[in-house]
N, CA and C atoms as an extended XYZ file, in Angstrom:
225
Properties=species:S:1:pos:R:3:atomname:S:1:resname:S:1:resid:I:1 pbc="F F F"
N      -186.251        0.217      -19.888 N   MET     1
C      -185.268       -0.490      -20.037 CA  MET     1
C      -185.059       -1.156      -21.510 C   MET     1
N      -184.262       -1.169      -22.145 N   LEU     2
C      -184.606       -1.369      -23.651 CA  LEU     2
C      -184.083       -3.445      -23.583 C   LEU     2
N      -184.736       -3.797      -24.245 N   SER     3
C      -184.716       -5.432      -24.712 CA  SER     3
C      -183.349       -5.410      -25.228 C   SER     3
N      -182.976       -6.636      -25.373 N   CYS     4
C      -181.586       -7.113      -25.825 CA  CYS     4
C      -181.790       -7.344      -27.607 C   CYS     4
N      -183.181       -7.640      -27.597 N   ARG     5
C      -183.401       -7.954      -28.893 CA  ARG     5
C      -184.332       -6.895      -29.773 C   ARG     5
N      -184.129       -5.996      -30.525 N   HIS     6
C      -184.913       -5.120      -30.922 CA  HIS     6
C      -184.467       -5.188      -32.859 C   HIS     6
N      -185.497       -4.687      -33.453 N   GLY     7
C      -185.270       -4.406      -34.923 CA  GLY     7
C      -185.042       -2.972      -35.497 C   GLY     7
N      -184.947       -2.328      -36.453 N   GLU     8
C      -184.805       -1.227      -36.582 CA  GLU     8
C      -185.821       -0.196      -36.074 C   GLU     8
N      -187.331       -0.792      -36.431 N   THR     9
C      -188.174        0.039      -35.889 CA  THR     9
C      -188.352        0.497      -34.733 C   THR     9
N      -187.851       -0.463      -33.727 N   ASP    10
C      -187.780       -0.399      -32.344 CA  ASP    10
C      -186.799        0.538      -32.020 C   ASP    10
N      -185.491        0.064      -32.853 N   LEU    11
C      -184.347        1.289      -32.486 CA  LEU    11
C      -184.381        2.865      -32.683 C   LEU    11
N      -185.448        3.019      -33.934 N   GLU    12
C      -185.830        4.319      -34.336 CA  GLU    12
C      -186.698        4.843      -33.394 C   GLU    12
N      -187.661        3.721      -32.793 N   SER    13
C      -188.334        4.546      -31.517 CA  SER    13
C      -187.661        4.908      -30.412 C   SER    13
N      -186.617        4.414      -30.200 N   ILE    14
C      -185.711        4.418      -28.856 CA  ILE    14
C      -185.041        5.867      -28.953 C   ILE    14
N      -184.563        6.052      -30.346 N   ILE    15
C      -183.679        6.831      -30.635 CA  ILE    15
C      -185.045        8.123      -30.594 C   ILE    15
N      -186.055        8.149      -31.166 N   GLN    16
C      -186.940        9.224      -30.865 CA  GLN    16
C      -187.114        9.933      -29.786 C   GLN    16
N      -187.729        8.604      -29.073 N   GLN    17
C      -187.983        8.741      -27.277 CA  GLN    17
C      -186.948        9.834      -26.668 C   GLN    17
N      -185.369        9.385      -26.948 N   ILE    18
C      -184.572        9.903      -26.528 CA  ILE    18
C      -184.502       11.704      -26.929 C   ILE    18
N      -184.452       11.999      -28.178 N   TYR    19
C      -184.745       13.373      -28.747 CA  TYR    19
C      -185.722       14.096      -27.708 C   TYR    19
N      -186.963       13.360      -27.796 N   VAL    20
C      -187.851       13.956      -27.124 CA  VAL    20
C      -187.907       14.400      -25.625 C   VAL    20
N      -187.050       13.189      -24.728 N   PHE    21
C      -186.883       13.368      -23.621 CA  PHE    21
C      -185.815       14.495      -23.450 C   PHE    21
N      -184.954       14.812      -24.467 N   ALA    22
C      -184.060       15.816      -23.835 CA  ALA    22
C      -184.247       17.174      -24.656 C   ALA    22
N      -185.352       17.016      -25.350 N   SER    23
C      -185.858       18.597      -25.569 CA  SER    23
C      -186.721       19.343      -24.684 C   SER    23
N      -187.361       18.388      -23.489 N   LYS    24
C      -187.905       18.684      -22.357 CA  LYS    24
C      -186.679       19.123      -21.242 C   LYS    24
N      -185.642       18.805      -21.104 N   ILE    25
C      -184.485       19.419      -20.337 CA  ILE    25
C      -184.483       20.622      -20.372 C   ILE    25
N      -184.520       21.387      -19.240 N   ARG    26
C      -184.780       22.955      -19.059 CA  ARG    26
C      -183.199       23.755      -19.249 C   ARG    26
N      -182.902       25.032      -19.576 N   LYS    27
C      -181.714       25.250      -19.549 CA  LYS    27
C      -181.047       24.996      -17.843 C   LYS    27
N      -179.835       24.564      -17.803 N   GLY    28
C      -179.075       24.521      -16.554 CA  GLY    28
C      -179.349       23.084      -15.868 C   GLY    28
N      -180.383       22.287      -16.618 N   GLY    29
C      -180.722       20.986      -16.491 CA  GLY    29
C      -179.963       19.960      -16.829 C   GLY    29
N      -179.954       19.007      -16.139 N   ARG    30
C      -178.999       17.897      -16.181 CA  ARG    30
C      -179.683       16.558      -16.273 C   ARG    30
N      -179.380       15.655      -17.005 N   ILE    31
C      -179.583       13.932      -17.275 CA  ILE    31
C      -178.766       13.182      -16.924 C   ILE    31
N      -178.687       12.251      -16.363 N   LEU    32
C      -177.974       10.913      -15.932 CA  LEU    32
C      -178.754        9.676      -16.528 C   LEU    32
N      -177.691        9.161      -17.092 N   ILE    33
C      -177.923        7.943      -18.422 CA  ILE    33
C      -177.450        6.890      -17.556 C   ILE    33
N      -178.249        5.931      -17.127 N   PRO    34
C      -177.467        4.679      -16.517 CA  PRO    34
C      -177.265        3.813      -17.809 C   PRO    34
N      -176.087        2.596      -17.705 N   GLU    35
C      -175.518        1.812      -18.508 CA  GLU    35
C      -177.022        0.601      -18.590 C   GLU    35
N      -178.014        0.736      -18.000 N   SER    36
C      -178.696       -0.236      -18.693 CA  SER    36
C      -179.131        0.303      -19.888 C   SER    36
N      -179.321        1.883      -20.300 N   THR    37
C      -180.016        2.412      -20.820 CA  THR    37
C      -179.321        2.190      -22.330 C   THR    37
N      -177.741        2.448      -22.267 N   TYR    38
C      -177.077        2.594      -23.593 CA  TYR    38
C      -176.418        1.033      -23.769 C   TYR    38
N      -176.647        0.291      -22.895 N   CYS    39
C      -176.240       -1.105      -23.190 CA  CYS    39
C      -176.318       -1.848      -24.315 C   CYS    39
N      -177.666       -1.729      -24.759 N   ASN    40
C      -178.184       -2.371      -25.950 CA  ASN    40
C      -177.933       -1.504      -27.446 C   ASN    40
N      -177.648       -0.409      -27.308 N   LEU    41
C      -177.789        0.652      -28.296 CA  LEU    41
C      -176.316       -0.213      -29.083 C   LEU    41
N      -176.070        0.181      -30.740 N   PRO    42
C      -175.514        0.019      -31.481 CA  PRO    42
C      -174.176        0.982      -31.069 C   PRO    42
N      -173.185        0.621      -30.853 N   TYR    43
C      -171.769        1.092      -30.466 CA  TYR    43
C      -171.961        1.620      -28.918 C   TYR    43
N      -172.705        1.145      -27.803 N   GLY    44
C      -172.817        1.302      -26.802 CA  GLY    44
C      -172.707        2.609      -26.346 C   GLY    44
N      -171.886        2.923      -25.466 N   ILE    45
C      -171.620        4.399      -24.534 CA  ILE    45
C      -171.273        5.188      -25.932 C   ILE    45
N      -170.428        4.761      -26.535 N   GLU    46
C      -170.044        5.757      -27.763 CA  GLU    46
C      -171.251        6.138      -28.572 C   GLU    46
N      -172.511        5.484      -28.681 N   GLY    47
C      -173.380        5.919      -29.681 CA  GLY    47
C      -174.263        6.650      -28.744 C   GLY    47
N      -174.519        6.224      -27.311 N   MET    48
C      -175.072        7.086      -26.656 CA  MET    48
C      -174.277        8.661      -26.513 C   MET    48
N      -173.238        8.763      -26.597 N   GLU    49
C      -172.895        9.890      -26.471 CA  GLU    49
C      -173.096       10.657      -27.712 C   GLU    49
N      -172.834       10.210      -28.590 N   LEU    50
C      -173.132       10.551      -30.265 CA  LEU    50
C      -174.832       11.540      -30.397 C   LEU    50
N      -175.507       10.286      -29.861 N   LEU    51
C      -176.935       10.968      -29.388 CA  LEU    51
C      -177.077       12.301      -28.735 C   LEU    51
N      -176.465       12.023      -27.933 N   MET    52
C      -176.452       13.284      -26.482 CA  MET    52
C      -175.957       14.574      -27.491 C   MET    52
N      -174.980       14.359      -27.992 N   GLN    53
C      -174.449       15.499      -28.746 CA  GLN    53
C      -175.179       16.182      -29.877 C   GLN    53
N      -175.633       15.251      -30.540 N   ILE    54
C      -176.887       15.624      -31.700 CA  ILE    54
C      -178.195       15.950      -30.858 C   ILE    54
N      -178.723       15.800      -30.055 N   ALA    55
C      -179.580       16.415      -29.294 CA  ALA    55
C      -179.308       17.400      -28.701 C   ALA    55
N      -178.281       17.894      -28.541 N   GLY    56
C      -177.827       19.316      -28.125 CA  GLY    56
C      -177.514       19.172      -26.784 C   GLY    56
N      -177.027       17.912      -25.994 N   LEU    57
C      -176.542       18.192      -24.714 CA  LEU    57
C      -175.002       18.229      -24.199 C   LEU    57
N      -174.811       18.427      -23.462 N   ARG    58
C      -173.399       18.549      -23.186 CA  ARG    58
C      -172.625       17.646      -22.120 C   ARG    58
N      -171.743       16.704      -22.736 N   ILE    59
C      -171.311       15.750      -21.827 CA  ILE    59
C      -170.615       16.111      -20.722 C   ILE    59
N      -170.637       15.639      -19.543 N   GLU    60
C      -169.815       15.883      -18.612 CA  GLU    60
C      -169.442       14.742      -17.496 C   GLU    60
N      -168.729       14.935      -17.081 N   LEU    61
C      -167.805       14.048      -16.342 CA  LEU    61
C      -168.550       13.194      -15.253 C   LEU    61
N      -168.656       12.012      -15.207 N   PRO    62
C      -169.493       11.126      -14.647 CA  PRO    62
C      -169.335       11.700      -13.060 C   PRO    62
N      -170.482       11.150      -12.398 N   LEU    63
C      -170.291       11.753      -10.650 CA  LEU    63
C      -169.352       10.607      -10.283 C   LEU    63
N      -168.474       11.183       -8.965 N   ARG    64
C      -167.757       10.274       -8.456 CA  ARG    64
C      -168.178        8.977       -7.956 C   ARG    64
N      -167.536        8.057       -8.209 N   GLY    65
C      -167.651        6.694       -7.958 CA  GLY    65
C      -169.061        5.809       -8.738 C   GLY    65
N      -169.540        6.642       -9.717 N   GLU    66
C      -170.412        6.116      -10.335 CA  GLU    66
C      -170.050        6.118      -11.809 C   GLU    66
N      -169.437        5.069      -12.144 N   THR    67
C      -168.855        4.839      -13.545 CA  THR    67
C      -169.535        4.218      -14.698 C   THR    67
N      -170.781        3.884      -14.022 N   ASP    68
C      -171.807        3.645      -15.318 CA  ASP    68
C      -172.833        4.229      -15.476 C   ASP    68
N      -172.887        5.387      -15.145 N   LEU    69
C      -173.426        6.872      -15.684 CA  LEU    69
C      -173.070        7.753      -16.651 C   LEU    69
N      -173.883        8.041      -17.542 N   LEU    70
C      -173.147        9.490      -18.512 CA  LEU    70
C      -174.403       10.540      -17.952 C   LEU    70
N      -173.487       11.297      -17.838 N   ALA    71
C      -173.977       13.099      -17.258 CA  ALA    71
C      -174.346       13.776      -18.254 C   ALA    71
N      -175.191       14.060      -18.872 N   GLY    72
C      -175.177       15.232      -19.651 CA  GLY    72
C      -176.117       16.694      -19.297 C   GLY    72
N      -175.506       17.733      -19.786 N   SER    73
C      -176.505       19.150      -19.250 CA  SER    73
C      -176.887       19.692      -20.465 C   SER    73
N      -177.771       20.705      -19.970 N   ILE    74
C      -177.984       21.889      -21.318 CA  ILE    74
C      -177.489       22.793      -20.997 C   ILE    74
N      -176.511       23.937      -21.796 N   SER    75
C      -176.139       25.103      -21.237 CA  SER    75
C      -176.944       26.010      -21.592 C   SER    75
C-alpha cells in the first residue's frame, strides 16, 4: 500500500516497482490493480493507466461489479 505522503524519491521507487512487476507478467497474463494502489499516484487512475501503457500492458474492461480495479494484460 502506498502512503499518502511521498516525495519524489518515493514516487520514483514506486514507478520503478511497477515496471519491474509488469516485466514479470508472462504473455497472456493478467494484472489487477486495486484503487488503493493508484489512489495516491499523481493523476490517480489516469496516471496508472499511462504507466500501464508505457510498461506495455493493454488496459482491459474492469471485471463485472469491480469498478475500483484496473485490469491489464500482456498480449
